[in-house]
Backbone as CSV, one residue per row, in Angstrom:
resi,resn,N_x,N_y,N_z,CA_x,CA_y,CA_z,C_x,C_y,C_z
1,MET,102.058,45.543,-77.399,100.700,45.934,-77.002,100.749,46.598,-75.627
2,ASP,100.111,47.756,-75.464,100.145,48.410,-74.160,99.117,47.791,-73.230
3,MET,99.268,48.110,-71.926,98.403,47.480,-70.915,96.946,47.852,-71.094
4,ALA,96.662,49.095,-71.537,95.269,49.527,-71.710,94.589,48.721,-72.783
5,THR,95.336,48.467,-73.882,94.762,47.706,-74.982,94.552,46.255,-74.580
6,SER,95.553,45.672,-73.879,95.478,44.255,-73.561,94.385,43.941,-72.546
7,SER,93.952,44.944,-71.771,92.946,44.700,-70.743,91.524,44.722,-71.273
8,VAL,91.337,45.144,-72.527,90.003,45.208,-73.110,89.629,43.838,-73.649
9,ALA,88.466,43.332,-73.230,88.023,42.006,-73.651,87.659,42.001,-75.124
10,THR,87.909,40.868,-75.783,87.479,40.684,-77.163,86.017,40.267,-77.158
11,MET,85.165,41.050,-77.845,83.744,40.747,-77.882,83.400,39.824,-79.043
12,VAL,84.012,40.071,-80.205,83.757,39.253,-81.396,85.098,38.804,-81.966
13,SER,85.205,37.512,-82.226,86.409,36.975,-82.840,86.014,36.079,-84.015
14,VAL,86.503,36.429,-85.192,86.293,35.622,-86.400,87.670,35.138,-86.853
15,ALA,87.836,33.829,-86.969,89.152,33.277,-87.294,89.051,32.264,-88.429
16,GLY,89.706,32.554,-89.544,89.785,31.623,-90.664,88.452,31.256,-91.263
17,LEU,87.516,32.208,-91.271,86.142,31.911,-91.708,86.062,31.796,-93.229
18,SER,85.518,30.670,-93.688,85.308,30.450,-95.121,83.906,29.886,-95.337
19,LYS,83.305,30.266,-96.460,81.949,29.803,-96.768,81.741,29.745,-98.271
20,HIS,81.045,28.712,-98.723,80.675,28.562,-100.131,79.160,28.566,-100.265
21,PHE,78.670,29.120,-101.355,77.306,28.887,-101.824,77.440,28.037,-103.079
22,GLY,77.228,26.736,-102.941,77.493,25.838,-104.061,78.980,25.819,-104.363
23,THR,79.331,26.147,-105.597,80.751,26.176,-105.980,81.353,27.570,-105.829
24,HIS,80.516,28.544,-105.451,81.003,29.925,-105.335,81.469,30.201,-103.909
25,GLN,82.712,30.591,-103.767,83.248,30.913,-102.444,82.965,32.371,-102.123
26,VAL,82.175,32.615,-101.069,81.777,33.973,-100.715,82.619,34.558,-99.597
27,LEU,83.204,33.701,-98.759,84.136,34.136,-97.723,85.364,33.252,-97.779
28,SER,86.532,33.875,-97.673,87.778,33.125,-97.791,88.759,33.542,-96.700
29,ASP,88.915,32.682,-95.701,89.903,32.884,-94.638,89.798,34.279,-94.014
30,VAL,88.591,34.619,-93.579,88.346,35.942,-92.993,88.732,35.941,-91.512
31,HIS,89.489,36.948,-91.125,89.857,37.157,-89.727,89.390,38.551,-89.305
32,LEU,88.750,38.620,-88.135,88.270,39.908,-87.616,88.177,39.820,-86.106
33,SER,88.662,40.855,-85.433,88.574,40.927,-83.982,87.955,42.262,-83.592
34,VAL,86.950,42.210,-82.723,86.260,43.417,-82.267,86.289,43.431,-80.745
35,ALA,86.875,44.471,-80.182,86.956,44.581,-78.722,85.648,45.101,-78.153
36,ALA,85.405,44.837,-76.887,84.219,45.367,-76.223,84.227,46.892,-76.295
37,GLY,83.106,47.444,-76.753,82.985,48.892,-76.886,83.551,49.453,-78.172
38,GLU,84.113,48.597,-79.025,84.709,49.076,-80.276,83.636,49.244,-81.339
39,ARG,83.813,50.248,-82.192,82.908,50.500,-83.318,83.648,50.179,-84.610
40,VAL,83.192,49.156,-85.326,83.859,48.698,-86.543,82.922,48.896,-87.729
41,VAL,83.415,49.544,-88.767,82.669,49.696,-90.012,83.267,48.748,-91.047
42,VAL,82.408,47.918,-91.648,82.834,47.005,-92.710,82.280,47.541,-94.025
43,CYS,83.175,47.766,-94.981,82.748,48.317,-96.271,83.398,47.538,-97.403
44,GLY,82.977,47.860,-98.620,83.497,47.183,-99.795,82.439,47.151,-100.878
45,PRO,82.827,46.758,-102.093,81.865,46.729,-103.197,80.785,45.678,-102.984
46,SER,79.689,45.810,-103.718,78.613,44.816,-103.651,79.165,43.447,-104.015
47,GLY,78.714,42.422,-103.283,79.167,41.064,-103.560,80.498,40.698,-102.941
48,SER,80.988,41.553,-102.046,82.301,41.276,-101.452,82.235,40.356,-100.248
49,GLY,81.030,40.029,-99.780,80.880,39.094,-98.669,80.526,39.744,-97.344
50,LYS,80.266,41.041,-97.352,80.013,41.776,-96.101,78.778,41.259,-95.371
51,SER,77.648,41.174,-96.070,76.410,40.740,-95.428,76.482,39.280,-95.003
52,THR,77.155,38.451,-95.791,77.326,37.050,-95.405,78.137,36.953,-94.126
53,LEU,79.165,37.772,-94.003,79.961,37.804,-92.781,79.078,38.169,-91.584
54,ALA,78.232,39.189,-91.746,77.345,39.601,-90.649,76.399,38.476,-90.265
55,ARG,75.874,37.767,-91.230,74.925,36.687,-90.945,75.623,35.497,-90.290
56,CYS,76.885,35.279,-90.617,77.647,34.218,-89.936,77.918,34.604,-88.484
57,ILE,78.244,35.868,-88.246,78.493,36.329,-86.882,77.225,36.212,-86.038
58,SER,76.080,36.498,-86.649,74.813,36.467,-85.906,74.253,35.060,-85.750
59,GLY,74.847,34.089,-86.432,74.345,32.720,-86.343,73.220,32.406,-87.299
60,LEU,72.920,33.335,-88.209,71.851,33.107,-89.184,72.315,32.288,-90.384
61,GLU,73.628,32.226,-90.604,74.200,31.459,-91.699,75.223,30.483,-91.133
62,GLY,75.278,29.300,-91.716,76.346,28.377,-91.393,77.594,28.734,-92.181
63,TYR,78.667,28.053,-91.896,79.901,28.311,-92.628,80.693,27.014,-92.712
64,GLY,81.606,26.983,-93.681,82.319,25.741,-93.953,83.459,25.469,-93.004
65,SER,84.279,26.489,-92.737,85.424,26.297,-91.863,85.712,27.588,-91.117
66,GLY,86.528,27.466,-90.056,86.828,28.618,-89.222,85.938,28.652,-87.995
67,THR,86.075,29.706,-87.201,85.278,29.851,-85.989,84.771,31.275,-85.838
68,VAL,83.596,31.399,-85.227,83.017,32.693,-84.856,82.684,32.628,-83.380
69,THR,83.210,33.557,-82.610,82.946,33.592,-81.171,82.442,34.974,-80.788
70,VAL,81.333,35.025,-80.073,80.780,36.286,-79.589,80.656,36.215,-78.072
71,ASN,81.353,37.102,-77.404,81.328,37.165,-75.945,81.650,35.801,-75.322
72,GLY,82.623,35.131,-75.921,83.100,33.852,-75.392,82.316,32.638,-75.808
73,VAL,81.256,32.812,-76.600,80.412,31.692,-77.027,80.603,31.452,-78.521
74,VAL,80.878,30.213,-78.895,81.022,29.859,-80.311,79.649,29.914,-80.971
75,VAL,79.569,30.619,-82.097,78.295,30.861,-82.777,78.197,30.021,-84.038
76,SER,77.079,29.316,-84.171,76.736,28.630,-85.412,75.255,28.303,-85.361
77,PRO,74.604,28.086,-86.522,73.170,27.769,-86.500,72.854,26.461,-85.768
78,ARG,73.868,25.614,-85.587,73.633,24.312,-84.951,73.893,24.337,-83.439
79,MET,74.198,25.511,-82.906,74.536,25.603,-81.485,73.304,25.329,-80.624
80,ARG,73.561,24.856,-79.421,72.481,24.661,-78.462,72.019,26.026,-77.961
81,HIS,70.740,26.114,-77.642,70.160,27.362,-77.137,70.418,28.507,-78.125
82,ALA,70.246,28.218,-79.415,70.593,29.188,-80.453,69.859,30.508,-80.290
83,GLU,68.576,30.453,-79.952,67.810,31.691,-79.867,68.313,32.579,-78.731
84,LEU,68.673,31.962,-77.619,69.165,32.752,-76.492,70.514,33.383,-76.821
85,VAL,71.367,32.637,-77.513,72.669,33.182,-77.911,72.475,34.330,-78.895
86,ARG,71.568,34.137,-79.863,71.318,35.197,-80.852,70.739,36.446,-80.205
87,ALA,70.069,36.280,-79.085,69.527,37.448,-78.394,70.637,38.371,-77.915
88,ASN,71.844,37.835,-77.775,72.981,38.646,-77.363,73.636,39.349,-78.540
89,ILE,73.092,39.119,-79.748,73.627,39.740,-80.958,72.474,40.467,-81.641
90,GLY,72.313,41.744,-81.342,71.239,42.513,-81.959,71.551,42.786,-83.417
91,MET,70.593,42.508,-84.307,70.847,42.700,-85.732,69.770,43.573,-86.352
92,VAL,70.201,44.567,-87.106,69.298,45.471,-87.811,69.589,45.343,-89.294
93,PHE,68.553,44.968,-90.056,68.709,44.670,-91.476,68.336,45.875,-92.350
94,GLN,68.515,45.705,-93.670,68.063,46.724,-94.620,66.554,46.890,-94.514
95,GLN,65.842,45.746,-94.502,64.393,45.783,-94.328,64.107,45.845,-92.826
96,PHE,63.008,46.486,-92.485,62.740,46.739,-91.075,62.239,45.491,-90.353
97,ASN,61.541,44.611,-91.082,61.071,43.335,-90.523,60.209,43.508,-89.276
98,LEU,59.424,44.570,-89.245,58.472,44.747,-88.152,57.195,43.972,-88.472
99,PHE,56.511,43.506,-87.426,55.235,42.828,-87.636,54.167,43.888,-87.896
100,PRO,53.558,43.888,-89.095,52.634,44.966,-89.441,51.360,44.987,-88.615
101,HIS,50.977,43.824,-88.060,49.718,43.745,-87.305,49.909,44.067,-85.821
102,LEU,51.147,44.357,-85.421,51.433,44.704,-84.025,51.809,46.173,-83.919
103,THR,51.479,46.772,-82.789,51.884,48.159,-82.562,53.398,48.221,-82.357
104,VAL,53.922,49.433,-82.342,55.344,49.636,-82.080,55.721,49.009,-80.736
105,LEU,54.907,49.265,-79.722,55.192,48.721,-78.393,55.179,47.195,-78.412
106,GLN,54.189,46.614,-79.086,54.098,45.160,-79.147,55.273,44.555,-79.918
107,ASN,55.719,45.241,-80.973,56.901,44.780,-81.703,58.125,44.719,-80.793
108,CYS,58.186,45.649,-79.841,59.354,45.743,-78.969,59.263,44.861,-77.720
109,THR,58.085,44.321,-77.442,57.939,43.481,-76.250,57.879,41.992,-76.577
110,LEU,57.537,41.638,-77.805,57.292,40.234,-78.147,58.506,39.351,-77.853
111,ALA,59.675,39.708,-78.397,60.867,38.875,-78.196,61.306,38.881,-76.733
112,GLN,61.087,39.992,-76.053,61.441,40.033,-74.631,60.668,38.978,-73.846
113,ARG,59.381,38.841,-74.185,58.531,37.887,-73.456,58.949,36.445,-73.775
114,TRP,59.264,36.188,-75.059,59.544,34.818,-75.486,60.984,34.391,-75.208
115,VAL,61.924,35.296,-75.475,63.342,34.928,-75.363,63.896,35.218,-73.970
116,ARG,63.634,36.417,-73.468,64.147,36.792,-72.146,63.216,36.398,-71.000
117,ARG,62.005,35.926,-71.347,61.029,35.484,-70.343,60.691,36.592,-69.347
118,ARG,60.600,37.802,-69.829,60.271,38.925,-68.959,58.760,39.027,-68.773
119,SER,58.367,39.583,-67.659,56.953,39.812,-67.414,56.445,40.886,-68.363
120,LYS,55.133,40.957,-68.496,54.526,41.952,-69.378,54.925,43.362,-68.964
121,ASP,54.896,43.639,-67.675,55.233,44.986,-67.200,56.706,45.309,-67.407
122,GLU,57.580,44.327,-67.143,59.014,44.562,-67.327,59.340,44.785,-68.798
123,ALA,58.726,43.986,-69.669,58.960,44.133,-71.105,58.475,45.496,-71.595
124,ARG,57.321,45.926,-71.097,56.778,47.221,-71.502,57.687,48.357,-71.048
125,GLN,58.164,48.276,-69.810,59.031,49.318,-69.278,60.330,49.400,-70.074
126,THR,60.902,48.246,-70.400,62.138,48.211,-71.189,61.903,48.770,-72.586
127,ALA,60.770,48.394,-73.204,60.456,48.883,-74.543,60.318,50.400,-74.568
128,LEU,59.613,50.945,-73.598,59.427,52.401,-73.553,60.754,53.121,-73.315
129,GLU,61.631,52.495,-72.532,62.946,53.089,-72.286,63.729,53.228,-73.595
130,TYR,63.747,52.152,-74.389,64.536,52.191,-75.620,63.824,52.949,-76.736
131,LEU,62.504,52.943,-76.729,61.794,53.799,-77.685,62.096,55.262,-77.381
132,GLY,62.227,55.593,-76.116,62.628,56.946,-75.750,64.029,57.258,-76.227
133,LYS,64.895,56.269,-76.176,66.284,56.456,-76.597,66.373,56.776,-78.086
134,VAL,65.464,56.184,-78.888,65.468,56.470,-80.327,64.432,57.546,-80.680
135,ARG,63.930,58.219,-79.648,63.031,59.369,-79.801,61.695,58.992,-80.459
136,LEU,61.149,57.859,-80.029,59.874,57.403,-80.596,58.901,56.906,-79.531
137,ALA,59.090,57.320,-78.286,58.179,56.882,-77.230,56.751,57.309,-77.515
138,ASP,56.582,58.435,-78.217,55.245,58.932,-78.515,54.544,58.120,-79.604
139,LYS,55.273,57.196,-80.235,54.703,56.357,-81.300,54.417,54.935,-80.814
140,ALA,54.445,54.712,-79.518,54.305,53.360,-78.978,53.015,52.673,-79.426
141,SER,51.932,53.442,-79.594,50.632,52.858,-79.954,50.393,52.817,-81.463
142,ALA,51.335,53.347,-82.232,51.182,53.380,-83.687,51.518,52.023,-84.292
143,TYR,51.043,51.811,-85.511,51.383,50.612,-86.272,52.466,50.975,-87.295
144,PRO,53.290,50.002,-87.731,54.375,50.304,-88.655,53.954,51.093,-89.896
145,ALA,52.789,50.777,-90.444,52.340,51.464,-91.658,52.088,52.951,-91.430
146,GLN,51.950,53.350,-90.174,51.706,54.762,-89.852,53.016,55.535,-89.650
147,LEU,54.146,54.860,-89.811,55.449,55.477,-89.592,56.205,55.658,-90.896
148,SER,57.121,56.615,-90.912,58.014,56.766,-92.055,59.044,55.632,-92.029
149,GLY,59.757,55.493,-93.134,60.784,54.457,-93.196,61.859,54.666,-92.137
150,GLY,62.266,55.907,-91.940,63.266,56.194,-90.925,62.786,55.852,-89.528
151,GLN,61.522,56.149,-89.257,60.952,55.811,-87.947,60.869,54.297,-87.761
152,GLN,60.484,53.584,-88.819,60.404,52.127,-88.718,61.784,51.521,-88.427
153,GLN,62.811,52.065,-89.057,64.145,51.527,-88.806,64.609,51.830,-87.382
154,ARG,64.220,52.985,-86.873,64.563,53.314,-85.487,63.820,52.407,-84.510
155,VAL,62.585,52.023,-84.841,61.869,51.041,-84.022,62.604,49.701,-84.055
156,ALA,63.091,49.311,-85.247,63.840,48.056,-85.368,65.097,48.086,-84.502
157,ILE,65.745,49.247,-84.424,66.922,49.389,-83.563,66.516,49.250,-82.094
158,ALA,65.421,49.929,-81.712,64.938,49.836,-80.329,64.579,48.403,-79.981
159,ARG,63.919,47.710,-80.906,63.523,46.316,-80.662,64.742,45.446,-80.374
160,ALA,65.810,45.639,-81.150,67.035,44.873,-80.922,67.656,45.217,-79.576
161,LEU,67.657,46.494,-79.225,68.258,46.932,-77.962,67.505,46.396,-76.745
162,CYS,66.208,46.151,-76.921,65.387,45.672,-75.801,65.872,44.329,-75.250
163,LEU,66.582,43.562,-76.063,67.095,42.274,-75.604,68.453,42.416,-74.934
164,ASN,68.920,43.657,-74.783,70.207,43.941,-74.129,71.349,43.119,-74.726
165,PRO,71.566,43.257,-76.041,72.606,42.461,-76.698,74.014,42.914,-76.303
166,SER,74.957,41.988,-76.448,76.360,42.317,-76.186,76.964,43.105,-77.344
167,VAL,76.440,42.877,-78.545,76.962,43.544,-79.740,75.804,43.822,-80.686
168,MET,75.883,44.952,-81.388,74.874,45.292,-82.401,75.491,45.192,-83.790
169,LEU,74.774,44.500,-84.677,75.177,44.368,-86.074,74.196,45.155,-86.943
170,PHE,74.720,46.053,-87.749,73.889,46.828,-88.668,74.273,46.452,-90.092
171,ASP,73.343,45.826,-90.809,73.618,45.402,-92.180,72.939,46.349,-93.158
172,GLU,73.697,47.348,-93.615,73.179,48.349,-94.564,71.856,48.925,-94.056
173,ALA,71.856,49.362,-92.810,70.617,49.780,-92.153,69.977,50.999,-92.789
174,THR,70.716,51.748,-93.600,70.156,52.953,-94.217,69.922,52.809,-95.714
175,SER,70.280,51.675,-96.298,70.273,51.581,-97.762,68.873,51.542,-98.362
176,ALA,67.861,51.158,-97.564,66.489,51.098,-98.086,65.718,52.391,-97.839
177,LEU,66.395,53.401,-97.302,65.718,54.637,-96.909,65.909,55.741,-97.941
178,ASP,64.925,56.631,-98.001,65.085,57.835,-98.792,66.172,58.698,-98.158
179,PRO,66.880,59.489,-98.965,68.017,60.272,-98.440,67.689,61.112,-97.221
180,GLU,66.502,61.709,-97.182,66.174,62.581,-96.056,65.967,61.790,-94.761
181,MET,65.738,60.461,-94.878,65.539,59.635,-93.685,66.830,59.004,-93.187
182,VAL,67.865,59.015,-94.029,69.137,58.400,-93.644,69.725,59.096,-92.431
183,LYS,69.648,60.418,-92.411,70.284,61.214,-91.364,69.755,60.846,-89.975
184,GLU,68.428,60.661,-89.855,67.858,60.391,-88.538,68.287,59.027,-88.017
185,VAL,68.445,58.041,-88.910,68.898,56.718,-88.482,70.378,56.759,-88.109
186,LEU,71.188,57.455,-88.916,72.611,57.575,-88.594,72.813,58.295,-87.263
187,GLU,71.982,59.299,-86.997,72.087,60.010,-85.718,71.808,59.067,-84.545
188,THR,70.850,58.168,-84.714,70.551,57.184,-83.678,71.730,56.244,-83.472
189,MET,72.344,55.812,-84.572,73.505,54.923,-84.479,74.686,55.630,-83.817
190,ILE,74.848,56.910,-84.094,75.925,57.683,-83.478,75.716,57.778,-81.969
191,LEU,74.459,57.969,-81.547,74.160,58.017,-80.113,74.515,56.696,-79.428
192,LEU,74.225,55.583,-80.087,74.581,54.274,-79.530,76.087,54.141,-79.402
193,ALA,76.805,54.602,-80.421,78.264,54.530,-80.400,78.820,55.335,-79.234
194,ARG,78.247,56.499,-78.998,78.720,57.352,-77.904,78.427,56.739,-76.538
195,ASP,77.393,55.865,-76.484,77.066,55.188,-75.234,77.982,53.997,-74.959
196,GLY,78.878,53.685,-75.911,79.827,52.598,-75.708,79.379,51.240,-76.191
197,MET,78.298,51.182,-76.990,77.828,49.913,-77.524,78.854,49.330,-78.498
198,THR,79.131,48.035,-78.374,79.972,47.357,-79.358,79.177,47.250,-80.647
199,MET,79.730,47.741,-81.766,78.973,47.831,-83.009,79.793,47.351,-84.202
200,ILE,79.145,46.578,-85.059,79.696,46.240,-86.368,78.706,46.754,-87.391
201,CYS,79.138,47.697,-88.198,78.236,48.369,-89.136,78.695,48.131,-90.564
202,ILE,77.856,47.459,-91.333,78.114,47.298,-92.758,77.418,48.448,-93.463
203,THR,78.198,49.297,-94.077,77.608,50.514,-94.635,78.500,51.126,-95.696
204,HIS,77.871,51.897,-96.594,78.597,52.718,-97.558,78.669,54.166,-97.091
205,GLU,78.158,54.437,-95.903,78.158,55.802,-95.374,79.534,56.118,-94.783
206,MET,80.418,56.600,-95.641,81.794,56.823,-95.217,81.928,58.030,-94.287
207,GLY,80.983,58.967,-94.345,80.979,60.056,-93.382,80.758,59.524,-91.980
208,PHE,79.860,58.553,-91.857,79.614,57.884,-90.583,80.872,57.155,-90.117
209,ALA,81.549,56.483,-91.047,82.777,55.764,-90.693,83.835,56.714,-90.161
210,ARG,83.998,57.859,-90.812,84.978,58.856,-90.360,84.651,59.356,-88.957
211,ALA,83.343,59.573,-88.689,82.932,60.198,-87.436,82.911,59.236,-86.263
212,VAL,82.634,57.963,-86.514,82.307,57.038,-85.435,83.282,55.866,-85.305
213,ALA,83.781,55.352,-86.412,84.510,54.080,-86.381,85.837,54.176,-85.633
214,ASP,86.126,53.118,-84.878,87.463,52.923,-84.335,88.332,52.191,-85.352
215,LYS,87.663,51.386,-86.192,88.379,50.596,-87.192,87.509,50.457,-88.430
216,VAL,88.116,50.586,-89.600,87.420,50.388,-90.874,87.989,49.132,-91.526
217,VAL,87.087,48.213,-91.875,87.484,46.953,-92.509,86.994,46.974,-93.950
218,PHE,87.917,46.811,-94.895,87.543,46.792,-96.311,87.607,45.360,-96.817
219,MET,86.487,44.915,-97.419,86.422,43.565,-97.975,86.272,43.614,-99.494
220,ASP,86.858,42.645,-100.150,86.680,42.479,-101.591,86.861,41.004,-101.918
221,ASP,85.960,40.479,-102.737,86.048,39.094,-103.191,86.132,38.115,-102.020
222,GLY,85.353,38.400,-100.959,85.274,37.479,-99.842,86.434,37.510,-98.878
223,ARG,87.327,38.481,-99.035,88.505,38.566,-98.172,88.597,39.938,-97.512
224,VAL,89.267,39.985,-96.373,89.593,41.262,-95.744,90.869,41.785,-96.382
225,VAL,90.735,42.916,-97.059,91.886,43.528,-97.731,92.672,44.401,-96.763
226,GLN,91.946,45.162,-95.936,92.597,46.037,-94.968,91.690,46.248,-93.773
227,ALA,92.278,46.314,-92.589,91.581,46.698,-91.359,92.464,47.724,-90.673
228,ALA,91.973,48.968,-90.587,92.822,50.051,-90.116,91.988,51.141,-89.463
229,PRO,92.589,51.977,-88.607,91.883,53.142,-88.077,91.460,54.066,-89.206
230,PRO,90.390,54.852,-89.006,89.893,55.718,-90.088,90.957,56.637,-90.679
231,GLY,91.796,57.209,-89.842,92.814,58.110,-90.356,93.734,57.448,-91.349
232,GLU,94.093,56.200,-91.060,94.956,55.448,-91.971,94.196,55.009,-93.213
233,PHE,92.949,54.547,-93.014,92.166,54.045,-94.143,91.876,55.156,-95.151
234,PHE,91.448,56.313,-94.642,91.083,57.411,-95.533,92.298,58.275,-95.924
235,GLY,93.442,57.966,-95.358,94.614,58.804,-95.600,95.321,58.574,-96.921
236,GLY,94.838,57.621,-97.690,95.463,57.380,-98.994,96.035,55.979,-99.097
237,SER,95.166,54.977,-99.282,95.614,53.599,-99.386,96.329,53.360,-100.706
238,ALA,97.322,52.485,-100.645,98.038,52.123,-101.867,97.277,51.076,-102.679
239,ASP,96.283,50.441,-102.064,95.561,49.374,-102.759,94.580,49.979,-103.759
240,PRO,94.677,49.619,-105.033,93.799,50.216,-106.047,92.330,49.891,-105.837
241,ARG,92.018,48.759,-105.203,90.624,48.398,-104.958,89.988,49.370,-103.955
242,ILE,90.739,49.741,-102.957,90.234,50.693,-101.960,90.095,52.077,-102.575
243,ARG,91.087,52.493,-103.348,91.014,53.811,-103.996,89.816,53.877,-104.939
244,ARG,89.563,52.791,-105.667,88.427,52.753,-106.602,87.112,52.840,-105.836
245,PHE,87.008,52.088,-104.732,85.788,52.111,-103.920,85.533,53.515,-103.371
246,LEU,86.548,54.123,-102.784,86.363,55.457,-102.185,86.025,56.503,-103.232
247,SER,86.541,56.355,-104.425,86.225,57.322,-105.490,84.764,57.269,-105.888
248,LYS,84.112,56.124,-105.652,82.703,55.971,-106.017,81.756,56.425,-104.912
249,VAL,82.203,56.357,-103.650,81.292,56.690,-102.548,81.463,58.111,-102.063
250,PHE,82.511,58.786,-102.483,82.684,60.193,-102.102,82.360,61.101,-103.284
């Protein structure tokens, strides 16, 4: 290992992670390491355990064995100060999960007031800053129903960023969008990547993986089959499961 690599802090560490739903094993001895500032794309067929892995990392799901550590803190639903720890892990889901009765600005200030204990003015200033970053500052007074799906997802990204998380998790953030709206959300994610945000993205958007990822992780049947740089991953894997997956998404 060279000195440049060894000096980069590990932001996310998953070691020996296993989880069952009843008798069905959804994760089996999963290992994953994400350095600070690294962009990791996790892909694989439906039912391979990708979303469960993301929920375990975020502390939304428990797990049977193994450990999950984010920025030096062990993560589990039973941890003390769980909400404050989760605030350091921004998560964007397939569904936008915005409060329909609150304006865009209010959606972006609520968690800041409750979790970060920020003043009303500080929360508002932070919200407007990140709404500007996702190019939606002009929609601050709008309600979610007045926005397109792509705009709502960008608000969800801004809302997560307002808590100043150490890492952002994207769980199929574009899969619920119409094709014409996917591009605007991916462009926002690319901007975050260029800013150096540590990112774990669960996605089938392999063009995004080629353009942005430092590492591509392929999962199947609850296991990590391969974790490699994009050039190696897309360069012609010998594993038939990976070849089959890529043939379907390209």
